[in-house]
N, C-alpha and C positions, 0 to 999 in steps of 0.2 A: 253853849254846850254844858249839859249837866255833868256832874262828876261821874254819874253812872254810866253815861254814854262814853265819856273819855276812857273810863276803866275797861269798857267793852271793846273799844277800838284798840286799846293797848294790848288786850289779851289776844285779839285776832292778829295783830302784827307779830306778837311773840310766837303764836302757833305757826304762822306762815314762815317766819325766819326759821323756827325749829324744823319745819317740814323740808324747807330748802336745804338745811344742814344735813338732815338724814339722807336726802337724795344724793348730795355731794359724797357723803360717806359711802352710800350704796354703790356709787360709780366706781369704786374700787381705790385701794390705796396706791395702785401703780401710777396713777395720774400725779399723786403727791410726790412720788419718787421721781417721776419724769420732769417735774418742774425744777428740780435742783440741778446741781452740777456733777452730781455722781450717780452711778448705776449701782444699787445695792444688791449684792448677790450673797445669799446665806450659805454657810458651811454647816452641814449636819453630819456629825460623826463623834467618835470617842477620842479624846485626848488623854484620858487616864483609863485604867482598867485592862481587862484581858484582850479586848479588840482595839486598843489604841494603836497597835502596829499596823492597822488598816486606816485608821482615822488621820493619824499624824501625817503620813506621806501624802494622803489625799489633799490635805490642807497646803502642805508644801508645794504641790504641784499647781493648786489653784492660785496661790500667791505669786508663784513664778510667772504663770501665764498672765495674770492681771497686771503685774508690774511691767512686763514687756509690752503689753498692749497700751498701758497708760504712757509709757516712754514714747511710743509711736503715735500718740495723739488721742488715744482712748477709742471709744466706740461712739459714732454719731456726735463727736464733739464733747462727750462726757467721760469722766474718769470712772474706772470700776473700783468699787469698795467692797472688800470681803468682810462680811460680818460673821464672827465665829463664836461658838459656844461648845461646851463639852457636855454630851449626853451620857458619858460614862459607859456606853454600851448597854444602857438600860432602856427598855421599851417605853416605860412611863416617862422617863426623863426625855426620851426621844420625841415623844408627843408634846411635852411641855416646851421644849426648845423650838420645835417646829411652829407651835402656836405663837411663841415669842417673836420668832423671825418674821412671821406674817403680820401680826397685829401691832407689835411695838416698834420693830425695826423697819417695817414697810419694804421688805425685799420684793424684787420682782421675779426672782428665781432662786431656788435652793439647789445646791449640789450635795447629794448624799441620800441616805446613809450608805457607806460601803458594804453594810450587811443587809441580807434580804429581810430578816425579821423586823428591824427597825424601819426600813424603807416601807414595808407593808403597813406599818402603823402610821407613818407620816404622809403617805400617798393620799389617803382619803381627805385629810386636812388641807393639803395643798390643792387638790382638785376642787373642793368646796370653795376655797378662797380665790380660785382662778389664778394661782401662782405656779409657774412652771417648776417641776421638780425633776432633776436629772440625776440619777444614781450613777456614781463612778465606781460601782463594785457589786451591787446586788445582782446575782446571777440566777437565783431561783425563780419558780413560777409565782404568779399572783401579784405582780408589781404593776405593770402597765394596764392591766385590766381595770384599775381603779378610775381611769378616765383619760380624756384627751390632753391633759396638761402633764402627763406623767411619761418620762422617757428614761432611758439609760444608755451608757456608752460602752459597756463592758461586754466581752465575749460571752455569750449565753451558754449555759450548761447543755441545753438542747442541741447546740451546734458543736460545742467542743467535745462532749463525751462520745457521740457516735464516730467522730473523726479519730479520737484516740483509740476506740475499740478496734476500728479498722487497722490502725497502725500496730496495735498490739497483736492482733490476730494474724496479720499478713507479714509484718516485718519482724516481730519479736517471737512469734510462735507461741504466744500465751493461749492456754486453752481453758485453764481452771482458775476461777477467781473467788476469793472470799470477800464478802461485803461486810463492812462495819458501819453502822449508822448511829449518830448521836441523836436519839429520839426526842430530846427536848430542845432541838435547834432546828428551826424552820429550813434554814439553808441546807443542813445535812439531810433531813428527811426528803427534801425535794430532789436534791442531787442523786441520792441513792435510788429513788424511784426512776429518775432519768436513766441512770446506768442500767437498771434491770430492764426497762423498756428497750433500750438501745441495744442490749446484748442479745435480744431474741433474733434467731435466724443468722447470727454471725459466727457460729461455731464456738461460742464462749459458754462454759457451764459454770453456774454459780454454785459452789460446792458447800458454802457456809454463808449464813446471813445473820450476823450478830448485832445486838443492841448494846449501847453504852449511853452515858449521859455526859454533857459538858460539866466539867468540874470533878469527874471521877478520877481517882488515882490508881486504883488496882484493876488491871485488865488481865489478870492470870487465868481466869476462867474462860474468857473468850479466846484467848491465844491457845489454850489447851485444846479447846473444841476445833479451832482452826487448823492447828498443827496436825491433828489426827486426819484431816481431809486433804493434806498435801497440795495446797494451791500453788500455782505458778506466780501469783501476785495477789496482794491485798489491796482492795479498794476501800479507802476510808474517806467519807464524805464530810468530815467535820473540820475542826481548826487544828492549828499547828501545836497547840498545848497538849491536847490529848494524843495527838499523832506521835509526838516525841516519846511520850510514856509507853504508848502501844508498842513502838518499835524496840524500845529498851526491853520490854517483857518478851517480845518475840525473840530477840537475840539471846536473852537469858535462857529461854527454852530451846534454843538451837534451831528455831525456824529461820530459814534463809531467804524466803520470799521477800521481794521488795514491796514498798508501799507506793500507792499511786492515789492522787486526789485532785481536787480542783484548786482554785486560787486561794482557798482557806488554809493551804499548806504553806503557801509562799510567804515566808518571813525569816529574817536572820535568826529570830528567836527559836525557830525549829531546830536549827543547827546548834545553837547555844544550849538548848535544853536537852537535845537528843545525842549530841556528839557523834561518835562513830556509828551508833545504832542507826542513824537516819542516812548513812551513805547509801546512795542508790535511789533514795526517795524521789518520786517524780511528781511535778505539779503542772496541770494544764492551764496556760494563761493566754491572755490576749496581748501580751507584750514581752519582749526581750531586748535588752540593751544591744544584743548582737544581730538584730534585724537589719538586713541590708536595705536601708532606705535613707536618702539624703535628709529627710525631714527628722527621722529619728536620730541620725548621727548628729545633726546640729543641736538637737535637744539634749542628747547625752553629753556633748562637749560643754554646753552652757551649764548643765547641772553640775558636772564635775567642777567647773570653775566656782560655781556658787557654793558648793558644799565640800570644799577641800578634798576633791578627788573621788568622792563617793559616787558609786554608780546609781542611777535611778531605778526604782523598782516599778512593779505593775501600778500600784496606787498613785505613785508620783505622776506617772504618765497619764493615767486615766483622769486624775484631778485636773491635770494640765489641759487635757483634751476636752474636758467638760466646759471649761471657761472658753476655749477657743471655738467650740461648737456653738455656745450660746452667743458669743460675740459675732460669729459668722451669720447666724440666723437673724440677729437684730439688724445687721448691716444689710442683708438681702431684703428684709422686710421694711427697712427704713423706719423702724419703730422700736421703742423699748417697752411697749405695752405688751405684757405676756399674751393677751388675748389676740394680739396680732402676730407676734414673732413665733408663737408656737406652731403656726402653720408652715413658716419657713423651715423651722427645725424639723418638722415632720417630713419635709421634702428633701432633706439632706441626702445627697447622692455622691458616693465615692470621695468623701472628704478625706484629705491626706492628713491624718492625725499622727502624733508622735508614737502612739500605740498600735498604728496600723491604719488601713483604709477602712473607712466607716460609711455604711449607708443605712438609712432608716427604712425599715419596711413599713407597709400600710398600717401595721398595728403599733407602730412607734418603737418596735424592737430593733436593735442594731444587728447588722451582719458585719463582721470584722474579719479581715485576713491580713497576715497569716496567723494560724494558731502556733503558739510557742510551747513545746514540751520541754520543761527544764527538769534537770536532774542534779541532786546533790552529789558533787564530786570534789574530793580534796577539801572538804569543808566549806564549799560555797555552791551557789546554784549556777549551773552552766547550761547552755543550749544543747539539748540532745537531738531535737529534730524541729524543723519548721514544716507544719502540716498545712497546705493550702486549704482555703475555705471558698467555695463558690459564692460570688457576690451577686448573681442574678437571682 
């Protein structure tokens, strides 16, 4: 055999080997994860910055659930490993972390982000890579529309807000509402529009519709305009940081209307920043420690033991549920391949989670019951009302 022929045969062999390697890589990184002893699930959220109050408890709940599952033998004989990183609440960093979790860490699922904006950035990346993404907090529109690998386990604004409006109009007698939107915040913009749409035909009049921005400090002009309209309640669709300052300005100007919003208001920081000014502020959530459920009670007891008597919040519970939902889907599918267990996850019906009973609709959106309306009273969030949500 001539040297030229040997070289040609060697080149063909290298090309075949290279082609085989590409095919294996194209088959998906999930197989690589499946071959090991662990199931890698990524955490996507902020551990520092303004929205860390959502990310940190989500991670706490995830770790608690994974440790309990591992003690009980894991999932399909494998231990769950939580892979974490800090996206600092930044969209660009959120995209970078998502890509790292998929390409470098070989996760088969990602839990997060708790915020709508970053979830909407991460979802197309997860969909393209065929990795399941389950947000334990994003409530705004434009999330699951990214594809059949995208889910969430939180109470949707489209479910919570109409239920709350009915409660306000019928039980509390509210008729006039002032709306405040943080117009550089995807979550806030979507939530305000949901409120406007849901208020139609319910006897609720929107007497003011003001715009602010995340990071603003001075809300005197907006409150002056609102005060002149004499609303029964203020609906603010943004986060707790601005909410605290808005209510300080409202009380300074003598406006007595209470504040109401979504889960973006739910944080001990709201009370720390707002003090007496946020007394009476209401937040619509998919979880309360006071829910009368054996599953919830067991979780609350275990959480208190783990965290020195502290009570779990919404994001602790939803992070916990995200892991148990994924584990349940893998067990029912008898597979940890996301292309397989995503089907079982989509078929979840009346799953008894710690944050409530969860069913996935045909579009992979959750229906959860009950809705918890919490109110700041005596310097802490307490259950004001449990509003049932139809599960069918």
